Z-matrix of the N, CA and C atoms (Angstrom, degrees):
N
C 1 1.470
C 2 1.546 1 107.83
N 3 1.255 2 116.25 1 155.70
C 4 1.425 3 121.06 2 177.39
C 5 1.539 4 111.14 3 -95.05
N 6 1.311 5 117.11 4 162.46
C 7 1.411 6 119.38 5 171.30
C 8 1.480 7 109.67 6 -98.96
N 9 1.330 8 115.83 7 61.53
C 10 1.379 9 121.80 8 -179.97
C 11 1.604 10 112.52 9 -64.48
N 12 1.350 11 109.04 10 -51.88
C 13 1.536 12 114.95 11 177.29
C 14 1.338 13 109.99 12 -110.49
N 15 1.360 14 114.37 13 115.19
C 16 1.525 15 120.29 14 177.77
C 17 1.465 16 113.60 15 -85.48
N 18 1.339 17 118.30 16 -7.16
C 19 1.491 18 117.16 17 -174.23
C 20 1.502 19 108.92 18 -104.48
N 21 1.296 20 116.22 19 79.93
C 22 1.521 21 117.93 20 -178.99
C 23 1.511 22 108.77 21 -82.11
N 24 1.419 23 113.53 22 121.99
C 25 1.358 24 120.72 23 175.73
C 26 1.637 25 117.02 24 52.77
N 27 1.338 26 110.76 25 34.77
C 28 1.459 27 123.64 26 177.70
C 29 1.626 28 108.31 27 -77.71
N 30 1.297 29 121.43 28 135.84
C 31 1.402 30 122.08 29 176.37
C 32 1.666 31 109.11 30 -67.98
N 33 1.327 32 111.84 31 149.23
C 34 1.390 33 117.68 32 -177.72
C 35 1.557 34 108.56 33 -77.97
N 36 1.335 35 112.61 34 138.17
C 37 1.492 36 115.82 35 177.11
C 38 1.572 37 109.06 36 -95.02
N 39 1.298 38 118.17 37 158.45
C 40 1.439 39 119.10 38 177.58
C 41 1.536 40 116.24 39 -55.93
N 42 1.327 41 114.73 40 -39.72
C 43 1.418 42 115.25 41 180.00
C 44 1.520 43 113.60 42 -69.16
N 45 1.352 44 121.37 43 -21.19
C 46 1.456 45 122.22 44 177.24
C 47 1.530 46 110.58 45 -82.27
N 48 1.318 47 114.83 46 -30.94
C 49 1.459 48 117.83 47 177.41
C 50 1.641 49 105.44 48 -69.03
N 51 1.314 50 116.38 49 -41.70
C 52 1.359 51 119.32 50 -178.43
C 53 1.581 52 111.11 51 -64.06
N 54 1.250 53 115.46 52 -36.86
C 55 1.445 54 122.37 53 174.95
C 56 1.485 55 111.44 54 -60.88
N 57 1.361 56 114.90 55 -47.16
C 58 1.411 57 124.98 56 175.62
C 59 1.547 58 114.63 57 -53.33
N 60 1.217 59 112.01 58 -46.52
C 61 1.555 60 125.77 59 173.43
C 62 1.475 61 108.57 60 -52.69
N 63 1.348 62 116.72 61 -58.28
C 64 1.483 63 129.19 62 -172.43
C 65 1.532 64 105.95 63 -59.55
N 66 1.348 65 117.39 64 -49.47
C 67 1.516 66 120.24 65 -172.72
C 68 1.452 67 108.52 66 -71.82
N 69 1.332 68 120.62 67 -38.04
C 70 1.514 69 124.72 68 175.47
C 71 1.407 70 108.80 69 -62.67
N 72 1.256 71 123.11 70 -38.99
C 73 1.534 72 128.77 71 -169.71
C 74 1.545 73 103.33 72 -74.27
N 75 1.348 74 117.90 73 -32.32
C 76 1.601 75 117.20 74 173.81
C 77 1.379 76 112.27 75 -78.89
N 78 1.315 77 122.77 76 1.39
C 79 1.470 78 121.60 77 176.33
C 80 1.597 79 113.84 78 84.61
N 81 1.169 80 119.51 79 16.22
C 82 1.496 81 124.35 80 173.68
C 83 1.533 82 112.00 81 -65.39
N 84 1.217 83 115.66 82 146.22
C 85 1.517 84 123.18 83 177.09
C 86 1.459 85 112.30 84 -75.78
N 87 1.383 86 119.26 85 173.05
C 88 1.373 87 125.31 86 -175.02
C 89 1.456 88 109.92 87 -68.92
N 90 1.331 89 114.68 88 -45.67
C 91 1.487 90 120.38 89 -179.15
C 92 1.571 91 116.85 90 -54.29
N 93 1.413 92 108.62 91 -46.63
C 94 1.454 93 118.32 92 -176.17
C 95 1.538 94 109.83 93 -74.83
N 96 1.298 95 120.81 94 -29.45
C 97 1.572 96 123.05 95 169.00
C 98 1.389 97 110.47 96 -70.14
N 99 1.285 98 121.91 97 -46.08
C 100 1.492 99 121.26 98 -178.78
C 101 1.627 100 109.24 99 -59.71
N 102 1.269 101 117.81 100 -40.08
C 103 1.349 102 121.00 101 -174.32
C 104 1.543 103 110.95 102 -70.36
N 105 1.308 104 111.89 103 -43.27
C 106 1.552 105 122.17 104 169.93
C 107 1.411 106 114.75 105 -49.97
N 108 1.346 107 116.21 106 -40.01
C 109 1.482 108 121.52 107 -172.38
C 110 1.527 109 110.87 108 -98.86
N 111 1.318 110 115.56 109 2.36
C 112 1.396 111 118.83 110 -176.11
C 113 1.491 112 118.97 111 50.69
N 114 1.314 113 109.38 112 45.77
C 115 1.516 114 121.20 113 -176.33
C 116 1.552 115 108.05 114 -132.88
N 117 1.228 116 118.04 115 152.93
C 118 1.528 117 121.43 116 172.65
C 119 1.480 118 109.86 117 -63.75
N 120 1.394 119 111.80 118 154.02
C 121 1.522 120 118.78 119 177.63
C 122 1.428 121 112.11 120 -62.84
N 123 1.386 122 117.32 121 -32.47
C 124 1.578 123 121.81 122 179.84
C 125 1.537 124 105.53 123 -68.51
N 126 1.209 125 120.64 124 -43.30
C 127 1.520 126 120.40 125 -175.32
C 128 1.484 127 108.44 126 -72.37
N 129 1.331 128 114.48 127 -35.73
C 130 1.500 129 113.82 128 178.20
C 131 1.500 130 115.82 129 -67.23
N 132 1.398 131 114.47 130 -42.90
C 133 1.430 132 125.60 131 177.65
C 134 1.589 133 107.43 132 -60.65
N 135 1.332 134 118.66 133 -43.00
C 136 1.541 135 120.18 134 -176.66
C 137 1.488 136 108.65 135 -71.57
N 138 1.319 137 119.08 136 -37.15
C 139 1.583 138 123.19 137 177.89
C 140 1.644 139 109.67 138 -63.39
N 141 1.351 140 111.43 139 -41.82
C 142 1.451 141 117.87 140 -178.67
C 143 1.532 142 109.26 141 -63.91
N 144 1.346 143 113.85 142 -44.21
C 145 1.470 144 117.67 143 -179.86
C 146 1.578 145 112.85 144 -65.46
N 147 1.396 146 119.22 145 -42.12
C 148 1.296 147 119.83 146 175.07
C 149 1.533 148 115.76 147 -58.36
N 150 1.345 149 114.87 148 -38.85
C 151 1.484 150 118.90 149 179.71
C 152 1.404 151 114.72 150 -88.67
N 153 1.324 152 121.17 151 2.08
C 154 1.460 153 124.21 152 -178.80
C 155 1.516 154 114.89 153 64.93
N 156 1.361 155 115.38 154 37.95
C 157 1.470 156 126.16 155 179.47
C 158 1.497 157 106.36 156 -98.51
N 159 1.366 158 117.62 157 125.98
C 160 1.487 159 122.68 158 174.92
C 161 1.427 160 110.32 159 -93.44
N 162 1.476 161 111.56 160 129.67
C 163 1.419 162 117.68 161 -178.98
C 164 1.452 163 104.87 162 -109.08
N 165 1.318 164 116.13 163 134.85
C 166 1.471 165 122.99 164 -178.98
C 167 1.531 166 112.96 165 -64.73
N 168 1.342 167 115.88 166 135.35
C 169 1.479 168 119.67 167 176.06
C 170 1.533 169 110.33 168 -95.27
N 171 1.420 170 109.83 169 101.84
C 172 1.430 171 112.99 170 -177.89
C 173 1.615 172 112.28 171 -76.22
N 174 1.296 173 111.23 172 148.15
C 175 1.457 174 112.81 173 179.53
C 176 1.458 175 112.22 174 -126.76
């Protein structure tokens, strides 16, 4: 396995949530947002759901 994500089960910080909101508002996709936050796609998707943030579904 690779050490792709070093933040295993780390709590979300306010600045990370703010960046998530900003990137989602710009219409970025889940994969791109997760990479920018250095988080897994599952973690990013779950946090967006908790905060009611809509992430664009890129096709």
